[in-house]
Backbone as CSV, one residue per row, in Angstrom:
resi,resn,N_x,N_y,N_z,CA_x,CA_y,CA_z,C_x,C_y,C_z
1,MET,2.668,11.353,32.697,2.740,10.052,32.036,3.563,10.330,30.720
2,GLU,4.287,9.278,30.294,5.137,9.362,29.162,4.306,9.685,27.907
3,GLU,3.056,9.117,27.889,2.180,9.302,26.747,1.970,10.627,26.293
4,LYS,1.966,11.514,27.360,1.626,13.019,27.097,2.534,13.535,26.094
5,LEU,3.771,13.009,25.983,4.729,13.514,25.056,4.331,13.478,23.629
6,TYR,3.384,12.475,23.366,2.920,12.210,22.006,1.548,12.736,21.738
7,THR,1.015,13.622,22.552,-0.335,14.146,22.328,-0.443,15.086,21.028
8,ILE,0.589,15.815,20.796,0.678,16.710,19.733,0.538,15.941,18.341
9,PRO,1.346,14.931,17.988,1.222,14.228,16.673,-0.093,13.440,16.554
10,VAL,-0.617,12.931,17.810,-1.911,12.255,17.699,-3.019,13.201,17.476
11,ASN,-3.045,14.291,18.144,-4.061,15.294,17.889,-3.943,15.841,16.425
12,ASP,-2.717,16.119,15.976,-2.564,16.554,14.636,-3.156,15.623,13.608
13,ALA,-3.014,14.208,13.762,-3.505,13.265,12.825,-5.096,13.292,12.942
14,PHE,-5.593,13.392,14.061,-7.106,13.354,14.149,-7.667,14.753,13.607
15,ASP,-6.883,15.807,13.515,-7.365,16.981,13.063,-7.475,16.973,11.477
16,GLN,-6.824,16.049,10.873,-6.879,15.912,9.411,-8.100,15.139,9.045
17,LYS,-8.712,15.581,7.916,-9.776,14.846,7.260,-9.177,13.804,6.392
18,CYS,-9.055,12.649,6.956,-8.459,11.529,6.138,-9.208,10.239,6.469
19,GLU,-9.047,9.211,5.809,-9.709,7.869,6.004,-9.260,7.195,7.197
20,CYS,-8.101,7.382,7.682,-7.645,6.783,8.886,-6.513,7.507,9.499
21,PRO,-6.777,8.258,10.701,-5.740,9.035,11.355,-4.570,8.158,11.802
22,VAL,-4.813,6.884,12.117,-3.734,6.058,12.550,-2.729,5.747,11.329
23,CYS,-3.342,5.611,10.178,-2.424,5.468,9.030,-1.583,6.660,8.819
24,MET,-2.173,7.905,9.025,-1.462,9.088,8.940,-0.287,9.196,9.887
25,MET,-0.562,8.765,11.165,0.558,8.779,12.147,1.689,7.931,11.688
26,ARG,1.344,6.703,11.201,2.360,5.797,10.859,3.108,6.247,9.628
27,LYS,2.323,6.839,8.668,2.919,7.390,7.455,3.967,8.495,7.764
28,LYS,3.644,9.427,8.763,4.471,10.360,9.144,5.770,9.865,9.803
29,LEU,5.649,8.842,10.624,6.775,8.160,11.252,7.684,7.548,10.265
30,GLU,7.096,6.906,9.178,7.841,6.258,8.155,8.570,7.307,7.292
31,ASP,7.981,8.313,7.025,8.635,9.525,6.190,9.756,10.031,7.010
32,ASP,9.539,10.134,8.234,10.740,10.759,9.048,11.826,9.771,9.178
33,ALA,11.496,8.337,9.329,12.494,7.416,9.495,13.314,7.201,8.144
34,ILE,12.642,7.301,6.955,13.320,7.311,5.709,14.235,8.482,5.525
35,ALA,13.729,9.689,5.878,14.586,10.829,5.704,15.826,10.756,6.705
36,TYR,15.555,10.167,7.837,16.728,10.033,8.772,17.646,8.975,8.224
37,THR,17.215,7.925,7.646,18.033,6.923,7.152,19.024,7.400,6.025
38,LEU,18.398,8.231,5.129,19.221,8.678,4.036,19.709,10.175,4.196
39,GLY,19.589,10.577,5.493,20.143,11.981,5.886,21.648,11.929,6.295
40,PRO,22.044,12.907,6.998,23.431,12.901,7.473,23.731,11.683,8.371
41,SER,22.660,11.170,9.027,22.804,10.209,10.060,23.580,8.885,9.553
42,TYR,23.387,8.579,8.207,23.949,7.320,7.648,25.532,7.361,7.672
43,MET,26.063,8.470,7.982,27.567,8.514,8.093,28.005,8.319,9.581
44,GLU,27.057,8.352,10.403,27.460,8.047,11.848,27.570,6.605,12.154
45,ASP,28.721,6.303,13.003,29.019,4.997,13.163,27.918,4.136,13.871
46,ASP,27.274,4.700,14.846,26.249,3.986,15.570,25.063,3.641,14.667
47,VAL,24.712,4.541,13.881,23.616,4.286,12.948,23.960,3.132,11.845
48,ARG,25.095,3.336,11.386,25.611,2.345,10.364,25.709,0.957,10.969
49,MET,26.059,0.865,12.254,26.221,-0.422,12.838,24.761,-1.078,12.823
50,GLU,23.760,-0.242,13.133,22.408,-0.839,13.077,21.916,-1.207,11.712
51,THR,22.144,-0.342,10.777,21.745,-0.640,9.322,22.496,-1.713,8.853
52,ASP,23.754,-1.907,9.176,24.498,-3.088,8.706,23.989,-4.344,9.302
53,LYS,23.568,-4.313,10.658,23.053,-5.437,11.286,21.780,-5.956,10.897
54,LEU,20.803,-4.871,10.844,19.364,-5.126,10.573,18.991,-5.204,9.064
55,GLY,19.540,-4.387,8.245,19.124,-4.235,6.872,17.738,-3.736,6.816
56,PHE,17.102,-3.971,5.745,15.706,-3.419,5.553,14.850,-4.431,4.883
57,CYS,13.461,-4.352,5.227,12.504,-5.165,4.674,12.414,-4.790,3.123
58,SER,11.767,-5.627,2.362,11.629,-5.416,0.935,10.833,-4.131,0.606
59,ARG,9.789,-3.834,1.379,8.992,-2.607,1.232,9.718,-1.354,1.417
60,HIS,10.557,-1.300,2.469,11.327,-0.158,2.787,12.467,0.007,1.799
61,LEU,13.067,-1.148,1.370,14.172,-1.002,0.352,13.628,-0.315,-0.943
62,ASP,12.472,-0.760,-1.325,11.836,-0.124,-2.558,11.606,1.329,-2.303
63,VAL,11.249,1.751,-1.139,10.955,3.139,-0.864,12.308,3.830,-0.906
64,LEU,13.294,3.289,-0.296,14.693,3.914,-0.280,15.193,4.122,-1.667
65,TYR,15.037,3.077,-2.462,15.539,3.059,-3.840,14.891,4.246,-4.704
66,HIS,13.584,4.666,-4.336,12.904,5.657,-5.088,13.146,7.016,-4.454
67,GLN,14.107,7.164,-3.432,14.424,8.457,-2.952,15.606,9.006,-3.871
68,SER,15.967,10.341,-3.505,16.915,10.915,-4.364,18.412,10.684,-4.136
69,ASN,18.654,10.146,-2.863,19.929,9.959,-2.462,20.453,8.584,-2.803
70,GLN,20.827,8.296,-4.045,21.332,6.982,-4.545,22.766,6.699,-3.939
71,LEU,23.536,7.773,-3.823,24.891,7.521,-3.251,24.806,7.079,-1.818
72,GLY,23.920,7.650,-1.068,23.783,7.274,0.362,23.309,5.902,0.456
73,LEU,22.348,5.566,-0.346,21.793,4.169,-0.303,22.931,3.207,-0.671
74,ALA,23.783,3.478,-1.716,24.785,2.551,-2.137,25.786,2.368,-0.971
75,ILE,26.127,3.471,-0.209,27.084,3.321,0.790,26.474,2.506,1.883
76,ILE,25.206,2.663,2.251,24.558,1.956,3.269,24.589,0.496,2.934
77,LEU,24.153,0.180,1.702,24.115,-1.241,1.261,25.407,-1.880,1.168
78,SER,26.459,-1.166,0.751,27.790,-1.682,0.611,28.287,-2.248,2.042
79,THR,28.150,-1.512,3.062,28.664,-1.964,4.301,27.751,-3.028,4.908
80,HIS,26.405,-3.023,4.548,25.488,-3.956,4.959,25.901,-5.327,4.219
81,PHE,26.170,-5.305,2.907,26.678,-6.501,2.256,27.938,-7.091,2.913
82,ALA,28.771,-6.127,3.341,30.098,-6.618,3.946,29.691,-7.339,5.268
83,LYS,28.795,-6.881,5.999,28.354,-7.513,7.225,27.805,-8.905,7.020
84,ILE,26.861,-8.949,6.000,26.288,-10.200,5.565,27.315,-11.254,5.231
85,ASN,28.141,-10.842,4.346,29.133,-11.764,3.833,30.039,-12.298,4.861
86,ALA,30.472,-11.370,5.712,31.328,-11.836,6.939,30.674,-12.836,7.770
87,ASN,29.483,-12.573,8.054,28.681,-13.579,8.892,28.434,-14.907,8.168
88,VAL,28.001,-14.798,6.895,27.788,-16.073,6.217,29.061,-16.901,6.133
89,GLU,30.238,-16.228,5.817,31.476,-16.983,5.758,31.796,-17.658,7.094
90,LYS,31.577,-16.972,8.177,31.753,-17.426,9.572,30.862,-18.622,9.887
91,LEU,29.665,-18.529,9.423,28.631,-19.543,9.770,28.605,-20.785,8.819
92,SER,29.127,-20.625,7.542,28.969,-21.579,6.515,29.630,-22.891,6.869
93,GLY,30.716,-22.882,7.590,31.385,-24.054,7.952,30.630,-24.996,9.006
94,ALA,29.773,-24.337,9.809,29.005,-25.017,10.723,27.674,-25.541,10.139
95,ALA,27.457,-25.333,8.913,26.090,-25.582,8.411,26.291,-26.320,7.004
96,THR,27.243,-27.195,6.837,27.570,-27.858,5.608,26.420,-28.868,5.271
97,GLN,25.871,-29.449,6.310,24.785,-30.395,6.124,23.347,-29.853,6.408
98,PRO,22.464,-29.978,5.437,21.160,-29.478,5.805,20.458,-30.277,6.828
99,VAL,19.608,-29.603,7.723,18.904,-30.334,8.718,17.599,-30.984,8.011
100,ARG,17.364,-32.282,8.170,16.180,-32.869,7.664,15.034,-32.740,8.698
101,ALA,13.923,-32.081,8.307,12.819,-31.922,9.260,12.002,-33.115,9.202
102,LYS,11.600,-33.599,10.359,10.710,-34.689,10.643,9.383,-34.308,10.232
103,LEU,8.587,-35.185,9.608,7.209,-35.005,9.178,6.361,-34.647,10.400
104,PHE,5.633,-33.474,10.263,4.685,-33.072,11.386,5.514,-32.633,12.620
105,ALA,6.747,-32.448,12.671,7.449,-32.048,13.840,7.253,-30.597,13.944
106,LYS,7.062,-30.125,15.170,6.951,-28.662,15.555,8.313,-27.989,15.137
107,LYS,8.040,-26.715,14.683,9.263,-25.915,14.294,10.204,-25.754,15.425
108,ASP,9.721,-25.453,16.626,10.477,-25.089,17.762,11.315,-26.417,18.253
109,SER,10.847,-27.586,17.839,11.566,-28.761,18.284,12.635,-29.220,17.372
110,LEU,12.788,-28.612,16.209,13.816,-29.005,15.280,15.202,-28.583,15.644
111,PRO,16.204,-29.239,15.406,17.620,-28.878,15.680,17.883,-27.654,14.898
112,GLY,18.625,-26.760,15.391,18.956,-25.473,14.685,20.049,-25.625,13.648
113,ASN,20.033,-24.721,12.689,21.126,-24.587,11.721,21.632,-23.156,11.780
114,PRO,22.858,-22.968,12.233,23.283,-21.620,12.545,23.149,-20.673,11.348
115,LEU,23.407,-21.174,10.157,23.347,-20.336,8.903,21.913,-19.941,8.567
116,THR,21.044,-20.948,8.562,19.668,-20.606,8.230,19.038,-19.817,9.257
117,ASP,19.376,-20.026,10.559,18.898,-19.188,11.660,19.234,-17.743,11.459
118,TYR,20.497,-17.539,11.033,20.958,-16.136,10.839,20.243,-15.510,9.635
119,LEU,20.177,-16.288,8.540,19.480,-15.722,7.363,17.939,-15.516,7.661
120,ASP,17.336,-16.380,8.363,15.881,-16.112,8.703,15.775,-14.836,9.504
121,LYS,16.586,-14.674,10.502,16.548,-13.516,11.345,16.856,-12.262,10.549
122,LEU,17.746,-12.275,9.618,18.138,-11.123,8.710,16.966,-10.769,7.948
123,ASN,16.272,-11.848,7.338,15.020,-11.573,6.443,13.848,-10.942,7.252
124,GLY,13.901,-11.110,8.547,12.723,-10.592,9.383,13.032,-9.291,10.069
125,SER,14.191,-8.749,9.793,14.561,-7.486,10.387,14.630,-6.316,9.565
126,CYS,14.335,-5.079,10.044,14.381,-3.863,9.182,14.752,-2.683,10.127
127,PHE,15.695,-1.938,9.689,15.998,-0.720,10.547,14.941,0.235,10.610
128,ILE,14.222,0.441,9.493,13.134,1.465,9.471,11.954,0.990,10.215
129,CYS,11.603,-0.300,10.047,10.469,-0.864,10.815,10.719,-0.777,12.322
130,ASN,11.905,-1.099,12.800,12.257,-0.969,14.151,12.114,0.551,14.671
131,ARG,12.582,1.463,13.806,12.511,2.774,14.204,11.010,3.291,14.331
132,VAL,10.189,2.861,13.476,8.740,3.300,13.488,8.012,2.626,14.495
133,ASP,8.224,1.235,14.729,7.287,0.431,15.582,7.369,0.993,17.097
134,GLY,8.575,1.335,17.512,8.650,1.699,18.913,7.827,2.929,19.168
135,THR,7.934,4.046,18.376,7.118,5.252,18.628,5.649,4.953,18.340
136,PHE,5.388,4.152,17.203,4.046,4.009,16.880,3.219,3.314,18.027
137,GLY,3.844,2.385,18.691,3.209,1.789,19.826,2.877,2.819,20.864
138,ARG,3.706,3.817,21.128,3.427,4.865,22.054,2.340,5.718,21.591
139,TYR,2.223,5.963,20.224,1.148,6.737,19.709,-0.225,6.014,20.016
140,ILE,-0.307,4.728,19.811,-1.440,4.005,20.022,-1.897,4.116,21.537
141,ASN,-0.894,3.986,22.437,-1.180,4.197,23.938,-1.690,5.562,24.086
142,THR,-1.209,6.566,23.379,-1.638,8.029,23.636,-3.068,8.163,23.167
143,ILE,-3.487,7.437,22.159,-4.926,7.539,21.736,-5.850,7.131,22.872
144,PHE,-5.499,6.084,23.592,-6.336,5.598,24.678,-6.220,6.506,25.838
145,TYR,-5.020,7.051,26.052,-4.831,8.092,27.234,-5.728,9.292,26.930
146,LEU,-5.669,9.780,25.728,-6.445,11.007,25.420,-8.009,10.660,25.459
147,TYR,-8.358,9.559,24.985,-9.845,9.220,25.033,-10.231,9.044,26.488
148,ARG,-9.422,8.612,27.280,-9.771,8.277,28.696,-9.903,9.721,29.448
149,THR,-8.986,10.659,29.153,-8.859,11.836,29.975,-9.405,13.071,29.354
150,GLU,-9.667,13.202,28.053,-9.983,14.530,27.495,-11.265,14.360,26.630
151,GLU,-12.299,15.137,27.066,-13.529,15.246,26.341,-13.396,15.729,24.989
152,ASP,-12.592,16.782,24.828,-12.341,17.291,23.487,-11.789,16.249,22.501
153,PHE,-10.863,15.402,22.914,-10.458,14.367,22.027,-11.601,13.308,21.695
154,ARG,-12.370,12.995,22.703,-13.518,12.001,22.347,-14.425,12.637,21.351
155,LYS,-14.659,13.915,21.455,-15.443,14.504,20.354,-14.742,14.441,19.019
156,LYS,-13.380,14.695,19.067,-12.637,14.680,17.820,-12.575,13.257,17.197
157,PHE,-12.462,12.277,18.104,-12.479,10.881,17.705,-13.838,10.514,17.046
158,ALA,-14.938,10.918,17.622,-16.219,10.652,17.103,-16.586,11.348,15.821
159,ALA,-15.919,12.504,15.597,-16.018,13.253,14.460,-15.152,12.858,13.184
160,SER,-14.330,11.794,13.452,-13.375,11.353,12.397,-13.992,10.531,11.311
161,ASN,-13.332,10.264,10.327,-13.831,9.306,9.283,-13.523,7.861,9.634
162,GLY,-13.239,7.591,10.877,-12.992,6.252,11.208,-11.659,5.715,10.894
163,PHE,-11.475,4.449,10.671,-10.129,3.911,10.598,-10.079,2.757,9.392
164,CYS,-8.846,2.378,9.065,-8.727,1.329,8.206,-9.052,-0.044,8.820
165,THR,-9.252,-1.063,8.145,-9.499,-2.262,8.715,-8.457,-2.762,9.728
166,ALA,-7.207,-2.657,9.286,-6.103,-3.105,10.186,-6.058,-2.355,11.494
167,HIS,-6.205,-1.084,11.394,-6.017,-0.307,12.556,-7.312,-0.259,13.512
168,LEU,-8.521,-0.442,12.946,-9.684,-0.705,13.752,-9.413,-1.992,14.599
169,SER,-8.903,-3.069,13.965,-8.668,-4.282,14.669,-7.703,-4.013,15.740
170,LEU,-6.564,-3.342,15.454,-5.555,-3.133,16.435,-6.105,-2.308,17.708
171,LEU,-6.934,-1.292,17.361,-7.505,-0.489,18.600,-8.436,-1.313,19.306
172,LEU,-9.254,-2.107,18.673,-10.210,-2.923,19.375,-9.528,-4.040,20.336
173,ARG,-8.456,-4.601,19.784,-7.671,-5.546,20.395,-6.960,-4.966,21.768
174,GLU,-6.426,-3.690,21.547,-5.752,-3.111,22.627,-6.512,-2.294,23.612
175,ALA,-7.795,-2.067,23.258,-8.656,-1.209,24.071,-8.747,-1.700,25.532
176,GLY,-9.029,-3.069,25.683,-9.153,-3.615,26.969,-8.060,-3.520,27.877
177,SER,-6.854,-3.228,27.474,-5.709,-3.017,28.288,-5.484,-1.661,28.762
178,HIS,-6.301,-0.754,28.232,-6.130,0.659,28.534,-7.420,1.391,29.090
179,LEU,-8.653,0.808,28.680,-9.886,1.329,29.116,-10.722,0.402,29.822
180,HIS,-11.644,0.843,30.603,-12.511,-0.061,31.378,-14.014,0.568,31.442
181,GLY,-14.769,-0.355,31.754,-16.209,0.115,32.045,-16.894,0.775,30.866
182,GLU,-17.597,1.827,31.158,-18.368,2.603,30.161,-17.460,3.255,29.116
183,THR,-16.256,3.622,29.545,-15.297,4.246,28.578,-14.839,3.191,27.500
184,LEU,-14.613,2.076,27.924,-14.204,0.918,27.056,-15.365,0.642,26.079
185,THR,-16.693,0.547,26.629,-17.734,0.259,25.772,-17.994,1.296,24.849
186,SER,-17.806,2.667,25.229,-17.962,3.806,24.251,-16.944,3.825,23.171
187,PHE,-15.680,3.408,23.593,-14.670,3.463,22.589,-14.830,2.415,21.485
188,CYS,-15.183,1.313,21.846,-15.404,0.113,20.949,-16.613,0.344,20.113
189,LYS,-17.728,0.752,20.698,-18.909,1.094,19.934,-18.761,2.165,18.901
190,THR,-18.123,3.274,19.424,-17.971,4.487,18.533,-16.899,4.102,17.366
191,GLY,-15.827,3.428,17.690,-14.868,2.976,16.645,-15.452,2.094,15.698
192,THR,-16.259,1.121,16.031,-16.921,0.171,15.189,-17.922,0.840,14.233
193,SER,-18.721,1.665,14.909,-19.755,2.491,14.185,-19.262,3.390,13.055
194,LEU,-18.121,4.110,13.474,-17.415,4.980,12.624,-16.798,4.137,11.386
195,TYR,-16.312,2.968,11.600,-15.741,2.193,10.639,-16.815,1.746,9.573
196,LEU,-17.922,1.287,10.066,-18.956,0.789,9.246,-19.593,1.980,8.439
197,GLU,-19.944,3.100,9.183,-20.502,4.252,8.430,-19.671,4.743,7.325
198,ASN,-18.351,4.786,7.547,-17.378,5.393,6.508,-17.061,4.313,5.437
199,MET,-17.084,3.095,5.779,-16.889,2.132,4.777,-18.046,2.168,3.795
200,LYS,-19.266,2.383,4.301,-20.381,2.453,3.407,-20.310,3.781,2.619
201,ARG,-19.832,4.839,3.224,-19.626,6.119,2.403,-18.663,5.920,1.283
202,VAL,-17.520,5.283,1.547,-16.544,5.072,0.496,-17.063,4.113,-0.552
203,GLN,-17.871,3.048,-0.121,-18.432,2.104,-1.067,-19.359,2.968,-1.977
204,GLY,-20.141,3.825,-1.496,-20.964,4.703,-2.323,-20.203,5.535,-3.307
205,ASP,-19.065,6.011,-2.915,-18.171,6.816,-3.714,-17.660,5.870,-4.887
206,LEU,-17.317,4.688,-4.543,-16.767,3.707,-5.539,-17.757,3.415,-6.589
207,GLU,-19.055,3.207,-6.038,-20.115,2.845,-6.976,-20.440,4.018,-7.977
208,TRP,-20.402,5.228,-7.429,-20.598,6.350,-8.376,-19.462,6.478,-9.336
209,PHE,-18.145,6.225,-8.918,-17.057,6.331,-9.718,-17.264,5.354,-10.991
210,VAL,-17.748,4.076,-10.653,-18.018,3.186,-11.742,-19.158,3.610,-12.616
211,ASP,-20.224,4.163,-11.970,-21.369,4.630,-12.744,-21.054,5.683,-13.673
212,LYS,-20.073,6.604,-13.308,-19.719,7.744,-14.105,-19.119,7.310,-15.538
213,PHE,-18.683,6.045,-15.636,-18.264,5.533,-16.921,-19.365,5.013,-17.788
214,ASP,-20.434,5.065,-17.285,-21.725,4.849,-18.125,-22.006,6.100,-18.903
215,TYR,-22.118,6.039,-20.233,-22.273,7.102,-21.108,-23.497,8.067,-20.707
216,ARG,-24.455,7.388,-20.065,-25.636,8.124,-19.643,-25.359,9.098,-18.385
217,ASN,-24.216,8.886,-17.838,-23.794,9.800,-16.701,-22.664,10.736,-17.098
218,THR,-22.403,10.854,-18.352,-21.232,11.684,-18.873,-21.299,13.021,-18.198
219,ASN,-22.453,13.642,-18.365,-22.646,15.022,-17.883,-22.913,15.264,-16.443
220,GLU,-23.014,14.152,-15.643,-23.287,14.202,-14.243,-22.039,14.558,-13.503
221,PRO,-22.141,15.179,-12.343,-21.027,15.619,-11.551,-20.303,14.333,-10.885
222,TRP,-19.018,14.471,-10.670,-18.234,13.324,-10.070,-18.624,13.201,-8.570
223,LYS,-19.167,14.215,-7.998,-19.448,14.193,-6.483,-18.121,14.014,-5.764
224,ASN,-18.137,13.067,-4.945,-16.921,12.833,-4.073,-16.115,11.625,-4.570
225,SER,-16.343,11.229,-5.839,-15.827,9.960,-6.268,-14.518,9.977,-7.024
226,LYS,-13.893,11.088,-7.391,-12.689,11.126,-8.170,-11.567,10.465,-7.442
227,ASP,-11.493,10.581,-6.241,-10.398,9.932,-5.472,-10.834,8.780,-4.671
228,ALA,-11.920,8.162,-5.184,-12.505,7.061,-4.307,-11.552,5.751,-4.293
229,ILE,-10.860,5.588,-5.307,-9.928,4.416,-5.383,-8.816,4.497,-4.233
230,PRO,-7.988,5.609,-4.317,-6.983,5.670,-3.187,-7.528,5.702,-1.831
231,ARG,-8.748,6.279,-1.645,-9.273,6.292,-0.339,-9.755,4.942,0.167
232,ALA,-10.353,4.214,-0.886,-10.718,2.847,-0.577,-9.523,2.017,-0.226
233,ILE,-8.342,2.128,-0.950,-7.190,1.452,-0.685,-6.616,1.722,0.777
234,THR,-6.746,2.940,1.201,-6.378,3.315,2.545,-7.248,2.467,3.511
235,LYS,-8.576,2.468,3.183,-9.451,1.722,4.101,-9.099,0.236,4.305
236,VAL,-8.909,-0.455,3.125,-8.654,-1.887,3.251,-7.194,-2.197,3.212
237,GLY,-6.369,-1.349,2.876,-4.917,-1.738,2.710,-3.986,-0.924,3.575
238,SER,-4.478,0.081,4.247,-3.584,0.867,5.174,-2.478,1.643,4.387
239,ILE,-2.715,1.976,3.228,-1.772,2.691,2.329,-2.196,4.048,2.205
240,VAL,-1.354,5.081,2.506,-1.675,6.471,2.353,-0.927,7.016,1.115
241,TYR,-1.549,7.527,0.127,-0.850,8.069,-1.054,-0.487,9.546,-0.744
242,GLU,0.485,9.969,-1.593,1.000,11.268,-1.277,-0.067,12.394,-1.378
243,ASP,-1.039,12.269,-2.247,-2.034,13.228,-2.455,-2.944,13.341,-1.240
244,ASP,-3.019,12.287,-0.369,-4.010,12.176,0.768,-3.241,12.639,1.987
245,LYS,-1.930,13.002,1.958,-1.278,13.370,3.173,-1.679,14.742,3.597
């Protein structure tokens, strides 16, 4: 099966003691995609054709801006701007009059406007998101494949710190398409139990972090609460900070 090609990164993520191994997988894919975007590849014609066409979402633009290759980013954005300007000039003549939307009309039933259709499509596309999403989907499939076929992975899954809110939802929604019978029941029950158990653990760390600011606890140990905030943000926001990687 094709999924077997991705067993190594999936196992590597579950081997780490983190708040969400799925977040770790996606973060690694994003880091690799960002490095690829600003690496030697940006001078390749086929890559530049895609970055010119798709552009980047606001989050990944911000990430790219904070990398060290400002020249590379300027070159990428320069030709992307040229592509946008050429397309807008081409479409502007066909969209001189705005389309008046009828009250309560369904979006799909409204007449199209070539310029706004292009701009909306551009605003919804991102070269890095596209590069990440394709492989990330295969990683998710691999989780189910390993859970279904390997006892060692089921043990590793059960010993993890669970998942963030978004990725637990993703796994539960996709589970029925990959697992059946007792295996499906076990996966959903274990995943949900892990989530709740570890959310309560992080909640306790947050509460002790707050309590440490009480002067009466000045000389008490921090326990596991010093990094409670970034770990909590991973749980509810699917964000992995550099120190947690």
